[in-house]
C-alpha positions as CSV (number, residue, x, y, z in Angstrom):
1,M,19.4,23.9,-31.3
2,N,15.8,22.7,-31.6
3,F,15.5,19.6,-29.4
4,K,13.1,16.9,-30.4
5,E,9.8,16.7,-28.5
6,H,9.4,12.9,-27.8
7,S,5.9,13.4,-26.6
8,A,5.3,9.6,-26.5
9,I,7.8,9.2,-23.6
10,K,6.7,12.1,-21.5
11,E,6.2,11.0,-17.8
12,R,7.5,7.6,-18.6
13,H,10.8,6.0,-17.3
14,A,13.0,3.8,-19.4
15,F,14.1,0.4,-18.2
16,L,17.7,1.4,-18.9
17,S,17.1,4.8,-17.5
18,P,20.0,7.2,-16.6
19,S,18.3,7.8,-13.2
20,T,18.5,4.1,-12.4
21,Y,22.1,3.9,-13.5
22,H,23.0,0.8,-11.4
23,W,22.4,-1.4,-14.5
24,L,25.7,-0.2,-15.8
25,R,27.3,-2.7,-13.5
26,Y,24.9,-5.6,-14.1
27,D,25.7,-8.8,-15.9
28,E,23.1,-10.5,-18.1
29,Q,21.8,-12.6,-15.2
30,K,21.3,-9.6,-13.0
31,L,19.7,-7.6,-15.9
32,E,17.3,-10.6,-16.5
33,A,16.3,-10.7,-12.9
34,R,15.6,-7.0,-12.8
35,Y,13.6,-7.2,-16.0
36,Y,11.3,-10.0,-14.6
37,S,11.1,-8.2,-11.3
38,T,10.0,-5.0,-13.1
39,R,7.4,-6.9,-15.1
40,Q,6.1,-8.6,-12.0
41,A,5.7,-5.1,-10.4
42,A,3.8,-3.9,-13.4
43,R,1.6,-7.0,-13.3
44,G,0.9,-6.3,-9.6
45,T,-0.2,-2.7,-10.4
46,A,-2.6,-4.0,-13.1
47,L,-4.0,-6.6,-10.7
48,H,-4.6,-3.9,-8.0
49,E,-6.4,-1.8,-10.6
50,L,-8.5,-4.7,-11.7
51,A,-9.4,-5.6,-8.1
52,H,-10.2,-2.0,-7.2
53,T,-12.5,-1.6,-10.2
54,A,-14.2,-4.9,-9.4
55,I,-14.8,-3.9,-5.8
56,T,-16.1,-0.5,-6.7
57,L,-18.5,-2.0,-9.3
58,G,-19.5,-4.9,-7.0
59,V,-18.3,-7.5,-9.5
60,R,-17.1,-10.8,-8.0
61,L,-14.3,-12.6,-9.9
62,S,-14.0,-16.3,-10.7
63,S,-11.9,-18.4,-8.4
64,S,-9.2,-19.0,-11.0
65,N,-7.0,-16.6,-9.1
66,K,-7.7,-17.5,-5.5
67,T,-5.9,-14.5,-4.0
68,L,-7.5,-11.9,-6.2
69,S,-10.9,-13.5,-6.0
70,A,-10.9,-13.7,-2.2
71,Y,-9.7,-10.1,-1.9
72,V,-12.5,-8.8,-4.2
73,K,-15.1,-11.0,-2.5
74,D,-14.2,-9.6,0.9
75,G,-13.9,-6.1,-0.3
76,I,-17.4,-6.2,-1.6
77,G,-18.8,-8.2,1.3
78,F,-17.3,-5.9,3.9
79,R,-18.4,-2.9,1.8
80,M,-14.9,-1.5,1.9
81,A,-13.6,1.8,0.4
82,V,-10.9,1.4,-2.2
83,E,-7.6,3.3,-2.2
84,Q,-8.8,5.4,0.7
85,P,-6.4,8.1,1.7
86,L,-5.5,8.2,5.4
87,Y,-3.9,11.4,6.6
88,Y,-2.2,12.5,9.8
89,S,0.1,15.2,8.4
90,D,2.1,16.1,5.3
91,N,4.8,13.9,6.8
92,C,2.6,10.9,7.5
93,F,-0.2,9.7,5.2
94,G,-0.9,6.8,2.9
95,H,-3.6,5.0,0.8
96,A,-5.1,1.8,2.2
97,D,-5.9,-0.7,-0.5
98,T,-9.3,-1.3,1.1
99,I,-10.7,-0.1,4.4
100,S,-14.0,-0.1,6.3
101,F,-15.2,1.1,9.7
102,R,-18.6,-0.3,10.7
103,R,-20.1,-1.3,14.0
104,N,-16.9,-0.4,15.8
105,V,-14.8,-2.7,13.6
106,L,-11.9,-1.3,11.6
107,R,-11.0,-3.6,8.7
108,I,-7.9,-2.9,6.6
109,S,-6.9,-5.3,3.8
110,D,-3.9,-5.3,1.5
111,L,-3.4,-7.3,-1.8
112,K,0.1,-8.5,-2.2
113,T,1.2,-9.8,-5.6
114,G,4.8,-10.6,-4.9
115,I,6.1,-13.9,-3.5
116,T,8.0,-12.5,-0.5
117,L,5.8,-13.0,2.5
118,A,4.4,-9.6,3.5
119,K,4.4,-8.4,7.1
120,F,1.5,-6.6,8.9
121,D,3.6,-3.5,9.7
122,Q,2.2,-1.5,6.9
123,L,-1.4,-2.3,7.9
124,E,-0.7,-1.5,11.5
125,I,0.6,1.9,10.4
126,Y,-2.6,2.5,8.4
127,A,-4.6,1.6,11.6
128,A,-2.6,4.0,13.6
129,I,-3.1,6.8,11.1
130,F,-6.8,6.0,11.0
131,C,-7.0,6.3,14.8
132,L,-5.1,9.6,14.8
133,E,-7.1,11.1,11.9
134,Y,-10.6,10.1,13.3
135,D,-9.6,10.5,17.0
136,V,-10.4,6.9,17.8
137,S,-8.6,4.9,20.6
138,P,-7.4,1.5,19.4
139,F,-8.6,0.2,22.8
140,D,-12.2,1.2,22.0
141,I,-12.5,-0.7,18.7
142,K,-11.8,-4.1,17.2
143,I,-9.2,-4.1,14.4
144,E,-8.9,-6.7,11.7
145,L,-6.0,-6.6,9.3
146,R,-5.8,-9.0,6.3
147,I,-3.1,-9.7,3.8
148,Y,-4.1,-11.5,0.6
149,Q,-1.1,-13.2,-0.9
150,N,0.0,-16.5,-2.4
151,D,-3.6,-18.0,-2.4
152,E,-4.1,-17.4,1.2
153,V,-5.7,-14.8,3.5
154,R,-3.8,-14.0,6.7
155,L,-5.6,-12.3,9.5
156,C,-4.1,-10.3,12.2
157,I,-5.9,-8.9,15.3
158,P,-3.2,-6.4,16.5
159,D,-2.6,-5.6,20.1
160,P,-4.2,-2.2,20.8
161,Q,-1.1,-1.2,22.7
162,N,1.0,-1.8,19.6
163,I,-1.2,0.5,17.6
164,L,-1.0,3.1,20.3
165,D,2.8,2.8,20.3
166,I,2.8,3.4,16.6
167,M,0.5,6.4,17.0
168,D,2.9,7.8,19.6
169,K,5.9,7.3,17.3
170,I,4.0,9.0,14.4
171,I,3.3,12.0,16.6
172,Y,6.9,12.2,17.9
173,F,8.5,11.6,14.5
174,D,6.2,14.1,12.8
175,Q,7.1,16.8,15.2
176,F,10.8,15.9,14.9
177,V,10.6,16.2,11.1
178,E,8.8,19.6,11.5
179,D,11.6,20.7,13.7
180,L,14.1,19.6,11.1
181,K,12.2,21.6,8.5
182,G,12.5,24.7,10.7
183,R,16.3,24.3,10.8
184,D,16.6,23.5,7.1
185,D,19.2,25.6,5.4
186,I,18.3,24.3,1.9
């Protein structure tokens, strides 16, 4: 049999995909909620791309979208790197939305486009990975974490001990996972 190519759908996923089969048990209300949730996620991705392009090009946005405008303004003003990879190991790495380290101040910002109030845990992990990667003690620097969401900017100055505790957990869990890989029968 010669199967059809379907080149237009390569590397795409269908809304009613077999790999996300839970929709088989949805009613119309649940399907509608998932549809709008998926659209909101796609919108969030597009807004991140817009913000990152604007920061990279140094283009400030109008204040029609307060969250996005403030995020871009601060990203430019603090001369932040966009989508910066932070790496501790193959088991622990990530990409900070925006980050800068100048004059002993580490700034990490995250743009959140959903309505559920975001926590600072993700940004604290980025700070811990930064400290591990660049061999910096969280007690020797100032750390400012910002979440841009729902037309407000929330600032967190984390306790350096909390960042150190996360660093210790990363080191321990990374070694634990490596030990598991050594025992892996698969």
